[in-house]
DOFI-243675 format. One record per residue (C-alpha): x, z, y; residue in three letters. Coordinates in Angstrom, 3 decimals, padded with zeros to 6 digits. Layout:
// DOFI-243675
((X; Z; Y); ALA)
...
This chain:
// DOFI-243675
((003.192; -021.837; -017.241); MET)
((005.461; -023.932; -015.060); ASP)
((008.569; -025.402; -017.448); GLY)
((011.148; -023.445; -015.104); ARG)
((009.679; -020.287; -015.610); LEU)
((008.572; -020.484; -018.784); GLU)
((012.532; -020.838; -019.727); ASN)
((013.592; -018.151; -017.120); LEU)
((011.064; -016.023; -019.132); LYS)
((012.219; -016.437; -022.420); SER)
((016.325; -016.551; -021.026); ASP)
((015.230; -013.351; -019.611); LEU)
((013.341; -011.606; -023.022); GLN)
((016.549; -012.885; -024.923); LEU)
((019.215; -011.021; -022.656); ALA)
((017.144; -007.682; -022.524); VAL)
((016.751; -007.980; -026.740); GLU)
((018.269; -005.488; -028.672); GLY)
((019.856; -003.745; -025.807); MET)
((019.691; 000.183; -026.262); SER)
((018.420; 002.065; -023.570); ASN)
((021.554; 003.555; -022.961); GLN)
((023.296; -000.099; -022.537); GLU)
((020.016; -001.080; -020.282); LEU)
((020.736; 002.380; -018.039); GLY)
((024.552; 001.761; -017.873); TRP)
((025.643; 000.541; -014.508); HIS)
((028.601; 000.123; -012.625); PRO)
((029.409; 002.972; -009.241); PRO)
((027.354; 001.925; -006.908); GLY)
((025.241; -001.030; -008.771); LYS)
((021.627; -001.258; -010.668); TRP)
((021.615; -001.263; -014.248); CYS)
((019.894; -004.231; -016.441); ALA)
((016.691; -001.767; -016.541); ALA)
((017.055; -001.470; -012.725); GLU)
((017.503; -005.125; -012.210); VAL)
((014.539; -005.761; -014.613); LEU)
((012.461; -003.613; -012.317); GLU)
((013.186; -005.416; -009.318); HIS)
((012.069; -009.207; -010.882); LEU)
((008.972; -007.341; -012.015); TYR)
((008.111; -005.727; -008.787); LEU)
((008.765; -009.650; -006.948); THR)
((006.553; -010.792; -009.162); TYR)
((003.453; -008.280; -008.864); THR)
((004.406; -008.351; -004.461); GLY)
((003.936; -012.604; -004.978); THR)
((000.517; -011.529; -006.740); ILE)
((-000.885; -009.930; -004.718); LEU)
((000.227; -011.414; -001.335); GLY)
((-001.319; -014.858; -002.892); LEU)
((-004.296; -012.969; -003.614); GLU)
((-005.283; -012.033; -000.551); ARG)
((-004.390; -015.627; 000.378); VAL)
((-007.238; -017.002; -001.698); MET)
((-009.618; -013.964; -000.937); ARG)
((-009.039; -014.882; 002.989); LYS)
((-009.000; -018.390; 001.975); GLY)
((-006.170; -019.491; 004.254); LYS)
((-002.609; -019.162; 004.120); PRO)
((-001.458; -015.992; 005.944); LEU)
((002.086; -017.223; 007.309); VAL)
((003.054; -016.540; 010.647); SER)
((005.706; -018.217; 013.032); ARG)
((009.606; -018.923; 011.120); VAL)
((012.573; -017.948; 012.810); THR)
((015.695; -020.123; 012.480); LEU)
((017.489; -017.636; 010.356); SER)
((014.330; -017.866; 007.916); GLN)
((014.778; -021.626; 008.050); ARG)
((018.356; -021.227; 007.165); LEU)
((018.141; -018.789; 004.577); LEU)
((014.798; -020.274; 002.941); ALA)
((016.936; -023.859; 002.589); PHE)
((020.184; -022.110; 001.141); VAL)
((018.082; -020.578; -001.561); VAL)
((015.159; -022.832; -002.056); VAL)
((016.505; -026.326; -001.588); ARG)
((020.436; -025.382; -002.673); LEU)
((019.219; -023.069; -005.179); GLY)
((021.591; -020.532; -004.012); TYR)
((021.202; -016.995; -003.350); ILE)
((024.136; -015.843; -000.693); PRO)
((025.605; -012.477; -001.984); PRO)
((025.376; -009.004; -000.398); GLY)
((021.890; -009.128; 000.723); ARG)
((019.339; -006.137; 000.535); ARG)
((016.368; -006.262; -001.264); ALA)
((013.407; -005.918; 000.290); PRO)
((012.425; -002.097; 000.427); ALA)
((008.720; -003.119; -001.796); MET)
((010.731; -004.616; -004.583); THR)
((013.393; -001.857; -005.001); LEU)
((013.297; -000.070; -008.295); PRO)
((011.402; 003.188; -008.607); LYS)
((011.945; 004.269; -012.246); GLY)
((009.068; 001.710; -013.854); THR)
((009.663; 003.114; -018.143); PRO)
((011.271; 000.357; -020.030); MET)
((008.986; -000.183; -021.956); GLU)
((006.290; -000.895; -019.849); LYS)
((009.160; -003.455; -018.249); LEU)
((009.603; -005.034; -021.517); ARG)
((006.390; -005.410; -022.551); ASN)
((004.889; -006.664; -019.475); GLU)
((007.439; -008.641; -016.794); ILE)
((006.682; -011.793; -019.142); GLY)
((002.867; -011.644; -018.575); THR)
((003.741; -010.642; -014.949); MET)
((005.552; -014.081; -014.529); MET)
((002.595; -015.794; -015.997); GLY)
((-000.144; -014.637; -013.846); VAL)
((002.114; -015.206; -010.788); MET)
((002.651; -018.674; -011.618); ASP)
((-001.138; -019.033; -012.463); GLY)
((-001.663; -016.979; -008.774); MET)
((000.395; -020.043; -007.437); ILE)
((-000.903; -023.076; -009.392); ALA)
((-004.669; -021.666; -008.050); GLN)
((-003.085; -021.599; -004.693); CYS)
((-001.751; -025.016; -004.732); ALA)
((-005.042; -026.530; -006.264); ALA)
((-007.090; -024.962; -003.264); ARG)
((-004.709; -025.486; -000.423); PHE)
((-001.784; -028.262; -001.474); GLY)
((001.396; -027.638; -003.225); ASN)
((003.327; -028.082; -000.017); ARG)
((001.579; -026.170; 002.529); VAL)
((002.905; -022.901; 003.732); LYS)
((000.849; -020.327; 001.898); LEU)
((002.788; -016.625; 001.966); LEU)
((004.795; -014.917; 004.366); HIS)
((008.162; -013.951; 002.489); HIS)
((009.830; -010.799; 004.073); PRO)
((013.561; -012.532; 004.084); LEU)
((012.803; -016.266; 003.896); LEU)
((009.898; -016.522; 005.699); GLY)
((006.789; -019.004; 005.404); PRO)
((006.709; -020.649; 001.386); LEU)
((004.768; -023.536; -000.229); SER)
((003.626; -023.149; -003.756); ALA)
((006.542; -025.351; -004.657); ALA)
((008.667; -022.856; -002.862); GLU)
((007.491; -020.074; -004.130); TRP)
((008.123; -021.575; -007.960); ARG)
((011.884; -022.681; -006.731); LYS)
((012.442; -019.232; -005.313); LEU)
((011.582; -017.417; -008.179); HIS)
((013.543; -019.250; -010.632); PHE)
((016.582; -019.321; -008.494); THR)
((016.380; -015.614; -007.901); HIS)
((015.752; -015.000; -011.637); GLY)
((018.704; -017.000; -012.463); HIS)
((020.673; -014.951; -009.985); HIS)
((019.417; -011.944; -011.977); HIS)
((019.828; -013.045; -015.113); LEU)
((023.433; -013.586; -015.090); LYS)
((023.489; -009.806; -013.797); GLN)
((022.057; -008.822; -016.558); ILE)
((024.137; -010.701; -019.197); ARG)
((027.357; -009.007; -017.396); ARG)
((026.114; -005.676; -017.098); LEU)
((024.917; -006.077; -021.086); ARG)
((028.722; -007.148; -022.287); TYR)
((029.923; -004.484; -019.472); ASP)
((027.570; -001.599; -021.194); ALA)
((028.803; -002.563; -024.640); ALA)
((032.071; -002.553; -023.866); ARG)
((032.241; 000.325; -022.131); GLN)
((030.123; 002.220; -024.434); LEU)
((032.003; 001.685; -027.362); GLN)
((035.511; 002.558; -025.335); ASN)
((033.796; 005.804; -024.663); GLU)
((032.986; 006.536; -028.561); GLN)
((036.233; 005.498; -029.612); VAL)
((038.067; 007.966; -027.281); SER)
((036.180; 010.959; -027.840); GLN)
((037.695; 013.694; -030.135); PRO)
((036.733; 013.788; -033.537); VAL)
((035.721; 017.743; -034.261); VAL)
């Protein structure tokens, strides 16, 4: 597996290790909980796998024309490694309630499968050939898909760490404030 993705996989596993289901499900009003963030990442990995499998079956890249806004956003995310705030996730990556145990057990595996599909496509078409159209960023190459998932994963890793800290504080405060009967 790509070294950056391997590190991300370990960091994600450490970020949720030991969290209770209550902590994983806690969230500030209007925001995702850590479980939903993990599910979102999981869905991005499985979506990329499915897309790249189609590329391999067709025997050619599946790309369309890129717009100027896609080109600019791809530059910011992939080249600069920055996820602008306030972006809405594509509908196919919105959390749907996948069981937490499935996510814990399979997210690392899906990262590995995804990286393997990226490697297969790179071997067949080259590392810099645009392979597949991302819904927000336009067509990306194998190298760009890896960098995107690394950048995106780290963006959400920070959220998970913050949610872990805030959930523990909030749940501890709730236990302290409950009257003893």
